[in-house]
N, C-alpha and C positions, 0 to 999 in steps of 0.2 A: 839939380845935381849935375856936376861936370863929369864927363866920362866918355869912354868909347863903348859902343854897343855892337852886338852881333844879332842880325836877324837870321833865324833858323827855320828851315823848312824840312820836315821829315828827317831830322837829325843832322842835316847838312847846313853849315854856315853859308848863307847865300849873299850876305851883304854885311860889311863892316863900316860903321860911320862914327862920327864924333860930334859932340855938341856941348855947349855950356849949359844947356837945358835938355838933358837926355829924354825926360818924360814927354816934353812937348814935341821934340824932334821925332821920336818914335811914332807918335800919333800922325805925323805928317807923311808917313810912309804908307798911306792907304793905297798907293799904286802897286805895292808889292804884296805877294802872297807868302805869308810866313805864319808859323804856329808857335814860335817861342822866341824869347829875347834873352840874351846874356848881357849884363852890364858890368863894366869894369870902371869903378870910380877912380879918378886921378886928379892931379892938379892941372889947371888950364895950360901951363907951360909944357906939360907932358903929352897933350892931345895928339899932336902930329906924329911924334915918334911911336907912341903906343898904337895909334891907328895903323900906321905903316907896318909895324911888326905883326899885327893880327892879319892884315891883308896878305903879307908874305907867308904867314903860317897856314892860312886856310885857302888862299886863292879863291875867294868867293865869286861865284859866277856873275853876280851883278856889279862887282867892282872891276873885274877884268876888262869890261868893255871900255873903261877909261884908260887902260894901260896901253901905251903906244906899241908895245910888243905883242899884244894880244889880238886875236881876231876881232875886228872892229864892228862886226854886224850887230845890230840892235838886239838885245836880249828881251824877248817878249815876256811880260809879267805873268802870262797865263801858261807858260811852258810847263809841261808835266815834269815831275821829279826825275824820271829816267833821262829825259833830254838834257835837263840841267846837269845831271851827274856826268853824262857823256861829254858835254861841252867842257866841264871842269877837267875831266881826265885828258881830253885832247889838248887843252891849254897847258896842263902840267907836262904832258909829253913834249909838246913843242918847246916849252921852256927848258926841259932837261936836254933836249937836242940842240938847243940854242938856234932854233929855226924861227923865222918870221914868215908869215903867210899873208897873202892879201885876202880880202873878204871873200871873194868867190872861191878860192882854194880851200879856205878854212870851212866854209859852208858845205862844200862837196865832201870833205873828209868827215865832217860831223854827220851829214846825211847818210853816208855809207855805213858809219858805225851804228847809227840808229837802225838802219835796215838790217844789219847783221844781228843786232840785239833782239829785234822783234822776231826774226826768223828762228831764233833758238828755242 
């Protein structure tokens, strides 16, 4: 099956991908922690545009690491859902403010937000 797929963890889309063999490709994601998959069948010529549209819609935490405007630090596959959600919120805020941050600055902001979340 040709299509675009979303890997979902705790109700959050964490990764969007595309493949001409979606079932096989999803099985190759054993390095990611997810509990659901959404599949959108399409024509092969639509893969790129559809994938980009879903990435822009959801800003999945595992896709933003490849975005040149996103914090570039490696996203650990075993990160807990709260950390993943905070990282996604930080990225969305940076995007809305049209700010770019280097890896060290982005990590410091995320660490502070996590600290504040835990102390609540």
